[in-house]
LUMGUTI-344918 format. One record per residue: z, y, x of N, C-alpha, C in turn. Coordinates in steps of 0.2 Angstrom, whole numbers, padded with zeros to 4 digits, always signed. Example, Ala and Ser with C-alpha at 12.3 -4.5 7.8 and 13.67 -1.06 7.14 Angstrom:
2
+0039-0028+0066+0039-0022+0062+0039-0016+0066;+0035-0011+0064+0036-0005+0068+0039+0000+0064;
//
This chain:
337
-0115-0011+0078-0110-0011+0075-0109-0004+0074;-0103+0000+0069-0103+0007+0072-0097+0007+0074;-0092+0013+0077-0085+0011+0082-0081+0010+0074;-0073+0007+0074-0070+0006+0070-0069+0013+0067;-0067+0015+0061-0063+0023+0058-0057+0019+0052;-0054+0024+0053-0047+0022+0049-0051+0022+0042;-0054+0025+0041-0054+0023+0032-0057+0014+0032;-0061+0012+0036-0063+0004+0038-0059+0001+0039;-0052+0004+0044-0047+0000+0045-0042-0001+0040;-0044+0002+0034-0037+0002+0029-0042-0003+0024;-0048-0002+0024-0053-0007+0017-0051-0012+0019;-0051-0013+0025-0053-0020+0031-0044-0025+0028;-0040-0020+0031-0032-0024+0031-0032-0026+0025;-0035-0019+0019-0035-0021+0012-0036-0029+0010;-0041-0028+0012-0045-0033+0010-0043-0041+0011;-0038-0039+0018-0036-0044+0021-0029-0046+0016;-0026-0042+0015-0020-0043+0013-0020-0045+0002;-0028-0043+0002-0030-0049-0006-0032-0057-0005;-0036-0057+0002-0035-0064+0003-0030-0068+0003;-0026-0066+0011-0021-0067+0009-0017-0071+0003;-0015-0066-0001-0012-0065-0005-0015-0072-0009;-0023-0072-0012-0026-0078-0015-0024-0085-0014;-0027-0086-0006-0026-0093+0000-0018-0094-0006;-0010-0087-0005-0010-0090-0002-0004-0093-0012;-0010-0090-0014-0005-0091-0022-0009-0097-0028;-0015-0100-0021-0019-0104-0024-0022-0103-0029;-0029-0098-0028-0034-0094-0032-0037-0100-0031;-0040-0101-0038-0046-0105-0040-0053-0106-0035;-0054-0110-0031-0059-0106-0025-0066-0110-0030;-0068-0112-0035-0072-0112-0039-0077-0107-0039;-0083-0110-0042-0086-0103-0041-0092-0099-0036;-0091-0106-0032-0095-0101-0024-0091-0097-0021;-0086-0098-0023-0080-0093-0017-0075-0096-0014;-0077-0096-0006-0073-0099+0000-0069-0094+0002;-0063-0094-0002-0058-0088+0001-0054-0087+0009;-0053-0096+0009-0051-0097+0017-0056-0094+0020;-0063-0095+0020-0066-0094+0025-0067-0084+0025;-0070-0083+0019-0069-0076+0019-0063-0073+0025;-0059-0074+0024-0051-0072+0026-0053-0075+0034;-0056-0080+0037-0057-0079+0044-0061-0076+0045;-0065-0073+0042-0072-0072+0046-0068-0063+0045;-0063-0063+0042-0060-0054+0039-0058-0053+0047;-0050-0060+0049-0052-0058+0054-0054-0056+0059;-0061-0063+0060-0065-0062+0064-0069-0053+0065;-0068-0053+0060-0072-0044+0063-0069-0040+0067;-0060-0040+0066-0057-0038+0073-0056-0037+0080;-0059-0046+0081-0061-0049+0088-0066-0043+0091;-0071-0043+0085-0077-0041+0087-0076-0031+0088;-0072-0029+0086-0072-0023+0087-0064-0022+0093;-0062-0028+0100-0059-0026+0102-0061-0020+0107;-0056-0019+0111-0059-0017+0119-0055-0018+0122;-0057-0017+0128-0052-0021+0136-0052-0027+0139;-0051-0027+0142-0050-0037+0146-0053-0041+0141;-0056-0045+0137-0056-0051+0135-0053-0058+0135;-0049-0059+0129-0045-0064+0132-0051-0073+0134;-0046-0076+0136-0053-0082+0136-0053-0086+0131;-0050-0085+0125-0049-0086+0117-0053-0084+0113;-0057-0078+0117-0062-0074+0113-0066-0078+0109;-0065-0079+0102-0075-0081+0096-0078-0079+0095;-0079-0075+0096-0086-0066+0097-0090-0069+0103;-0093-0074+0106-0095-0074+0111-0099-0066+0114;-0103-0063+0110-0107-0059+0113-0103-0052+0113;-0099-0052+0114-0093-0048+0116-0092-0049+0122;-0093-0042+0127-0091-0044+0133-0081-0038+0135;-0079-0038+0140-0074-0032+0142-0076-0027+0142;-0075-0021+0140-0075-0014+0141-0072-0009+0138;-0073-0005+0139-0067+0003+0140-0063+0001+0148;-0066-0003+0151-0059+0000+0156-0056+0003+0160;-0059+0009+0159-0060+0015+0162-0053+0017+0159;-0055+0016+0152-0052+0023+0147-0041+0026+0147;-0039+0031+0149-0037+0033+0147-0034+0035+0154;-0039+0032+0163-0039+0032+0167-0038+0041+0171;-0038+0046+0169-0041+0053+0167-0034+0056+0166;-0031+0051+0162-0024+0056+0162-0018+0054+0164;-0019+0045+0168-0014+0043+0170-0008+0041+0163;-0005+0035+0169+0001+0034+0165+0007+0036+0165;+0009+0035+0159+0015+0040+0156+0020+0036+0153;+0026+0037+0158+0032+0034+0157+0038+0036+0157;+0042+0032+0151+0048+0038+0148+0055+0030+0148;+0059+0036+0149+0065+0031+0147+0071+0031+0142;+0071+0026+0137+0077+0025+0132+0080+0020+0133;+0087+0022+0134+0096+0019+0135+0093+0016+0139;+0090+0017+0145+0089+0009+0152+0083+0007+0152;+0081+0008+0146+0072+0004+0144+0066+0010+0146;+0063+0006+0152+0059+0007+0154+0051+0008+0151;+0048+0010+0147+0041+0010+0145+0034+0012+0147;+0030+0009+0151+0023+0013+0151+0018+0011+0146;+0015+0017+0146+0009+0018+0142+0004+0021+0144;-0003+0019+0141-0009+0024+0141-0012+0025+0133;-0012+0032+0130-0014+0034+0128-0012+0029+0121;-0007+0025+0121-0003+0022+0116-0003+0016+0112;-0007+0012+0121-0006+0006+0122-0002+0003+0126;+0002-0002+0125+0010-0004+0130+0005-0009+0134;+0008-0005+0139+0007-0012+0146+0011-0016+0147;+0008-0022+0153+0011-0026+0154+0021-0024+0156;+0022-0019+0159+0026-0015+0164+0031-0014+0157;+0031-0015+0150+0036-0012+0148+0040-0019+0147;+0046-0016+0146+0051-0022+0147+0053-0021+0139;+0061-0025+0141+0064-0029+0135+0064-0023+0128;+0067-0019+0129+0067-0013+0125+0058-0007+0124;+0059-0006+0120+0050-0004+0122+0050+0002+0115;+0045+0005+0118+0047+0012+0114+0040+0010+0110;+0040+0012+0104+0034+0010+0099+0032+0018+0097;+0024+0016+0100+0020+0024+0101+0017+0025+0091;+0016+0029+0090+0011+0031+0083+0007+0035+0084;+0003+0034+0079+0000+0041+0076+0001+0043+0069;-0004+0051+0070-0003+0054+0065-0005+0051+0055;-0005+0052+0049-0006+0050+0043-0006+0056+0039;-0006+0056+0032-0004+0060+0032-0004+0059+0023;+0003+0059+0014+0001+0061+0011+0007+0052+0009;+0004+0048+0005+0009+0043+0005+0010+0036+0008;+0003+0037+0013+0002+0033+0017+0009+0032+0024;+0008+0040+0026+0014+0042+0031+0019+0039+0029;+0024+0040+0023+0027+0038+0020+0030+0030+0019;+0023+0027+0016+0025+0020+0016+0023+0016+0024;+0020+0020+0029+0021+0018+0036+0028+0018+0038;+0028+0022+0037+0037+0023+0039+0041+0020+0039;+0042+0017+0032+0044+0012+0030+0043+0009+0031;+0039+0003+0032+0039-0002+0036+0040-0003+0042;+0038+0005+0045+0044+0002+0054+0051+0002+0053;+0052+0008+0050+0058+0007+0049+0062+0000+0046;+0058-0004+0043+0062-0010+0040+0060-0014+0047;+0054-0014+0052+0055-0019+0056+0059-0017+0064;+0059-0014+0061+0064-0009+0069+0068-0014+0071;+0074-0020+0066+0078-0022+0065+0075-0029+0072;+0067-0031+0071+0065-0038+0073+0061-0033+0077;+0061-0028+0083+0058-0023+0088+0063-0022+0092;+0060-0024+0101+0064-0021+0106+0065-0013+0105;+0068-0012+0100+0070-0005+0099+0074-0003+0102;+0079+0002+0106+0085+0003+0106+0086+0012+0103;+0090+0014+0097+0090+0016+0094+0096+0023+0098;+0093+0030+0099+0099+0034+0101+0101+0036+0096;+0106+0038+0099+0115+0042+0096+0113+0044+0090;+0107+0050+0090+0107+0054+0085+0103+0051+0079;+0098+0046+0082+0096+0042+0075+0098+0037+0069;+0098+0039+0066+0102+0035+0059+0095+0032+0057;+0093+0025+0056+0086+0024+0056+0089+0020+0047;+0097+0019+0046+0096+0017+0042+0095+0022+0034;+0097+0029+0035+0097+0032+0033+0090+0034+0031;+0087+0034+0036+0079+0036+0037+0077+0030+0031;+0075+0025+0032+0074+0019+0026+0077+0020+0018;+0084+0023+0019+0085+0023+0013+0082+0031+0008;+0081+0036+0013+0074+0040+0011+0069+0041+0011;+0065+0039+0014+0059+0033+0013+0059+0031+0005;+0063+0026+0004+0061+0024-0003+0064+0027-0008;+0070+0032-0006+0072+0037-0013+0064+0042-0013;+0062+0044-0009+0056+0047-0009+0053+0045-0017;+0051+0040-0018+0049+0037-0023+0048+0036-0030;+0056+0038-0030+0062+0036-0038+0059+0043-0038;+0056+0048-0032+0057+0058-0034+0050+0060-0039;+0045+0051-0036+0040+0051-0036+0038+0048-0045;+0043+0045-0050+0044+0042-0057+0044+0045-0061;+0040+0043-0067+0033+0045-0069+0036+0041-0075;+0041+0045-0084+0043+0040-0089+0049+0041-0091;+0051+0038-0092+0060+0035-0096+0063+0036-0087;+0068+0040-0086+0071+0036-0081+0077+0032-0082;+0079+0030-0076+0085+0024-0078+0091+0027-0078;+0098+0024-0079+0104+0026-0076+0106+0024-0070;+0103+0022-0068+0105+0023-0058+0100+0026-0056;+0096+0031-0058+0093+0034-0057+0094+0040-0049;+0094+0038-0043+0097+0043-0039+0093+0049-0037;+0088+0052-0039+0087+0057-0038+0089+0061-0043;+0093+0066-0043+0097+0067-0048+0093+0073-0054;+0089+0079-0050+0088+0083-0052+0081+0080-0056;+0081+0077-0056+0072+0074-0059+0076+0071-0067;+0069+0073-0071+0073+0070-0079+0066+0066-0080;+0066+0064-0088+0061+0062-0090+0056+0064-0093;+0049+0063-0089+0042+0065-0090+0038+0062-0092;+0033+0063-0094+0026+0060-0096+0027+0053-0102;+0029+0056-0107+0036+0054-0112+0030+0052-0117;+0020+0057-0118+0016+0054-0122+0012+0050-0118;+0010+0051-0112+0006+0048-0109+0002+0042-0111;-0005+0043-0113-0008+0035-0117-0008+0037-0127;-0005+0040-0129-0005+0041-0134-0011+0044-0138;-0015+0046-0135-0022+0050-0138-0026+0044-0136;-0026+0040-0133-0030+0031-0132-0025+0028-0136;-0020+0026-0140-0018+0021-0142-0014+0017-0139;-0013+0018-0132-0010+0014-0129-0002+0015-0125;+0001+0014-0122+0008+0016-0120+0009+0016-0112;+0006+0022-0112+0006+0020-0104+0010+0026-0100;+0018+0026-0105+0023+0029-0099+0024+0025-0095;+0025+0031-0088+0028+0025-0083+0025+0026-0078;+0028+0023-0073+0021+0022-0065+0025+0027-0058;+0020+0031-0056+0021+0035-0051+0016+0041-0051;+0018+0046-0049+0015+0054-0048+0011+0053-0041;+0006+0055-0041+0004+0053-0034+0005+0056-0030;+0009+0066-0027+0012+0066-0023+0014+0074-0028;+0010+0079-0024+0015+0083-0028+0015+0086-0033;+0008+0084-0037+0005+0085-0043+0009+0081-0047;+0006+0081-0053+0006+0076-0061+0002+0071-0062;-0003+0071-0061-0006+0065-0061-0004+0058-0059;-0006+0053-0062-0006+0048-0062-0012+0042-0059;-0014+0042-0053-0018+0039-0050-0019+0033-0049;-0022+0028-0053-0022+0020-0051-0024+0016-0045;-0026+0019-0045-0028+0017-0034-0022+0016-0031;-0020+0025-0029-0016+0026-0021-0007+0022-0025;-0010+0018-0032-0004+0017-0036-0004+0012-0034;-0009+0008-0035-0009+0001-0032-0007-0002-0027;-0012+0002-0023-0010+0002-0012-0004+0003-0011;-0001+0007-0015+0008+0009-0012+0012+0002-0013;+0010+0001-0023+0014-0006-0024+0014-0012-0019;+0006-0013-0016+0006-0019-0012+0009-0018-0003;+0008-0015-0002+0009-0013+0002+0020-0012+0003;+0021-0010-0003+0031-0009-0001+0030-0019-0003;+0029-0022-0005+0030-0030-0010+0028-0033-0002;+0021-0033+0001+0021-0037+0007+0029-0034+0012;+0029-0027+0012+0035-0023+0016+0041-0028+0016;+0041-0027+0007+0048-0034+0008+0049-0041+0007;+0041-0042+0011+0042-0051+0012+0041-0052+0017;+0041-0047+0020+0042-0046+0028+0047-0046+0033;+0050-0040+0028+0056-0037+0031+0062-0037+0028;+0061-0040+0023+0066-0041+0016+0073-0042+0019;+0075-0045+0025+0080-0045+0027+0085-0041+0031;+0079-0037+0033+0081-0029+0037+0083-0025+0031;+0080-0024+0026+0079-0020+0021+0088-0023+0018;+0089-0029+0018+0096-0032+0013+0100-0029+0017;+0101-0030+0025+0106-0026+0029+0110-0020+0031;+0101-0015+0027+0102-0008+0027+0105-0006+0019;+0107-0013+0016+0109-0010+0007+0101-0007+0002;+0097-0009+0004+0091-0006+0002+0087-0009+0001;+0086-0017+0000+0083-0021-0003+0082-0020-0012;+0089-0020-0015+0088-0018-0021+0083-0013-0025;+0083-0009-0020+0082-0001-0020+0072-0005-0021;+0070-0006-0015+0064-0007-0012+0060-0012-0019;+0065-0016-0024+0062-0021-0028+0060-0018-0033;+0069-0013-0032+0064-0007-0039+0060-0005-0039;+0056-0001-0035+0053+0005-0033+0044-0001-0035;+0045-0007-0031+0040-0012-0034+0040-0013-0042;+0046-0015-0045+0041-0015-0051+0042-0011-0055;+0044-0004-0052+0045+0001-0057+0035+0001-0058;+0032+0001-0051+0023+0002-0053+0023-0005-0056;+0024-0010-0054+0021-0013-0060+0023-0015-0067;+0028-0013-0068+0029-0012-0076+0023-0007-0079;+0020-0003-0074+0016+0001-0077+0009-0003-0077;+0009-0003-0071+0002-0007-0072+0000-0013-0078;+0007-0016-0079+0006-0021-0086+0004-0018-0093;+0008-0012-0094+0005-0008-0099-0003-0004-0100;-0004-0005-0092-0010-0003-0091-0015-0006-0092;-0015-0012-0092-0018-0017-0094-0018-0021-0100;-0019-0019-0105-0018-0020-0111-0024-0028-0115;-0028-0027-0111-0033-0032-0113-0037-0035-0107;-0038-0042-0105-0038-0048-0098-0045-0040-0095;-0050-0036-0099-0055-0033-0097-0055-0026-0097;-0049-0022-0097-0048-0017-0098-0043-0014-0094;-0045-0008-0090-0039-0007-0087-0039+0003-0085;-0034+0005-0088-0032+0009-0085-0033+0014-0078;-0033+0017-0077-0037+0020-0071-0031+0029-0068;-0031+0032-0074-0030+0039-0073-0028+0040-0078;-0022+0045-0075-0019+0048-0081-0017+0054-0081;-0022+0060-0084-0021+0068-0081-0026+0070-0077;-0026+0075-0079-0035+0081-0076-0032+0082-0068;-0036+0082-0062-0035+0085-0056-0034+0091-0056;-0041+0094-0061-0042+0099-0061-0037+0105-0063;-0035+0103-0068-0032+0108-0073-0024+0108-0071;-0024+0102-0067-0016+0099-0064-0015+0104-0057;-0021+0105-0053-0017+0112-0046-0018+0118-0049;-0021+0117-0055-0022+0124-0056-0016+0127-0059;-0011+0124-0061-0005+0127-0066+0002+0121-0062;+0003+0124-0055+0011+0122-0052+0016+0123-0059;+0016+0119-0058+0025+0115-0064+0027+0111-0064;+0034+0109-0064+0036+0101-0065+0032+0098-0069;+0034+0091-0067+0031+0086-0072+0037+0086-0079;+0042+0088-0081+0048+0088-0086+0042+0094-0091;+0040+0097-0087+0040+0104-0092+0030+0104-0092;+0027+0101-0089+0020+0101-0090+0014+0104-0096;+0010+0106-0095+0007+0109-0103-0001+0104-0099;-0002+0103-0095-0009+0100-0094-0010+0095-0097;-0018+0094-0099-0022+0087-0103-0016+0082-0096;-0016+0078-0103-0014+0071-0101-0019+0067-0104;-0024+0065-0103-0030+0060-0105-0031+0056-0101;-0031+0050-0104-0031+0043-0101-0039+0040-0098;-0040+0037-0094-0046+0037-0089-0047+0028-0090;-0053+0026-0093-0050+0017-0089-0058+0015-0091;-0056+0012-0086-0061+0005-0086-0064-0003-0088;-0069-0004-0089-0071-0009-0095-0077-0012-0094;-0082-0016-0097-0089-0020-0095-0090-0012-0094;-0091-0011-0098-0096-0006-0100-0097+0000-0094;-0090+0001-0090-0087+0006-0086-0086+0003-0080;-0087+0000-0078-0082-0002-0075-0081-0001-0067;-0079-0005-0063-0072-0002-0059-0068-0009-0054;-0073-0011-0051-0071-0017-0046-0067-0016-0041;-0067-0009-0036-0062-0006-0032-0056-0006-0034;-0055-0003-0042-0048-0001-0045-0047-0009-0048;-0050-0015-0049-0046-0020-0054-0043-0022-0050;-0048-0026-0042-0046-0028-0039-0040-0026-0033;-0039-0020-0034-0034-0016-0029-0028-0017-0036;-0029-0018-0041-0022-0017-0045-0019-0026-0045;-0026-0031-0044-0024-0039-0044-0020-0038-0038;-0020-0035-0032-0020-0038-0025-0012-0033-0028;-0010-0026-0031-0006-0028-0030+0002-0030-0034;-0001-0035-0042+0000-0038-0044+0003-0046-0043;-0003-0048-0038+0001-0055-0035+0003-0054-0030;+0005-0050-0025+0009-0049-0020+0015-0047-0023;+0017-0040-0030+0025-0043-0030+0026-0048-0034;+0021-0052-0038+0023-0058-0041+0026-0064-0035;+0025-0062-0030+0029-0067-0022+0035-0062-0025;+0037-0057-0023+0041-0054-0021+0047-0056-0027;+0044-0055-0033+0051-0057-0039+0052-0066-0042;+0047-0069-0035+0048-0076-0037+0052-0080-0038;+0059-0078-0033+0064-0081-0033+0071-0078-0036;+0068-0073-0038+0075-0069-0041+0070-0069-0052;+0067-0066-0054+0063-0066-0058+0055-0071-0061;+0061-0077-0063+0051-0081-0061+0045-0080-0067;+0051-0078-0072+0047-0076-0078+0041-0070-0075;+0043-0065-0074+0041-0061-0073+0037-0064-0069;+0038-0066-0065+0031-0067-0059+0026-0070-0061;+0027-0074-0065+0022-0078-0071+0017-0075-0073;+0020-0065-0076+0017-0062-0079+0013-0059-0074;+0014-0055-0071+0012-0052-0065+0004-0057-0061;+0006-0064-0060+0001-0069-0059-0004-0068-0064;-0003-0068-0072-0008-0069-0076-0011-0064-0076;-0010-0056-0077-0012-0049-0078-0017-0050-0070;-0014-0051-0063-0014-0053-0057-0023-0057-0058;-0023-0063-0059-0030-0067-0061-0033-0064-0065;-0031-0062-0072-0036-0055-0077-0041-0053-0074;-0035-0049-0071-0039-0042-0066-0044-0046-0060;-0042-0052-0055-0048-0052-0050-0054-0054-0054;-0055-0059-0058-0060-0061-0062-0062-0053-0065;-0062-0049-0070-0064-0043-0069-0068-0041-0066;-0067-0037-0062-0067-0036-0054-0071-0038-0053;-0072-0047-0053-0080-0048-0050-0085-0049-0054;-0080-0051-0059-0088-0052-0065-0092-0046-0067;-0088-0040-0066-0092-0033-0070-0089-0029-0063;-0097-0028-0060-0094-0026-0055-0098-0016-0054;-0094-0015-0050-0094-0006-0051-0090-0002-0050;-0091+0004-0045-0085+0010-0044-0083+0013-0045;-0076+0012-0046-0070+0016-0052-0072+0023-0053;-0075+0024-0047-0076+0032-0048-0084+0035-0051;-0089+0029-0052-0093+0031-0056-0095+0029-0061;-0087+0027-0064-0084+0026-0072-0080+0032-0072;-0074+0034-0070-0072+0038-0071-0069+0045-0065;-0077+0048-0066-0079+0053-0061-0074+0058-0062;-0071+0057-0066-0064+0063-0063-0062+0063-0054;-0062+0056-0057-0057+0056-0050-0062+0054-0044;-0067+0055-0042-0069+0055-0037-0069+0061-0031;-0069+0066-0034-0065+0070-0028-0058+0071-0027;-0056+0066-0028-0047+0065-0026-0047+0058-0021;
//
């Protein structure tokens, strides 16, 4: 078995979220698909990847203890935070860590950094973490969510907090005869990529489900839910037929060659889609997971909207399963990104 890598971890974790969503939402297990078994084996994968002294309840019997001297050459590191002493080696917390722990992390980039930071900030109230006097985690959480408002495309709402942004991308989809106004720009460019947008909405939704109380205490739950809905409103538009999903608006090459505000953009706004003749199972399944997770978020407050999201989610999952293929083989302009 190959060593686990960052992309592999992300793909496996995302698969877990998809499977957990389907089990929780009661997806039809007919047609030879045993989602509970798939979920079990997905979790079992991580037991096979364990390093260190394996526990008595280890289910992967062919694995044994390994990496027992990892970090010894560096020696343990001890830090004290607000009277809490924590010892760790290579970011792995050791048993010597007392009630208030220092949470170690690793680097990432792009929207993934914002999402991971958002989830970490929302979970601080649940962790034995003692904030210093110079750290305002509530403000950090607010600004993390505010990032997504700055990335909004379309007609901005009256409660838009990023005042220097204005309406943009108002003709997206016109050339294809479909309304694709809305959604999120990818990063510093003005392209709307469906795959990272769907992943973002999935993670934000699960962040709300896991840490909604903490977000509410910080006064950010409403803003976080609005951020999810901004994405799912766009996905509804991008899925005009059961077996059709628009996965990109804009051209990355021309966009990156012309540095301009989205309000002023003059680059191509061509829309690209997947369908039975040009499948994109990864894109469709990713979007299905986003809408399924979001349907749980809105179940208690907007049940009709939650039901609509679930309809789209099931259709997209069936589309992804029936017409299999990689989306960047159909939307080739996305391949390099």
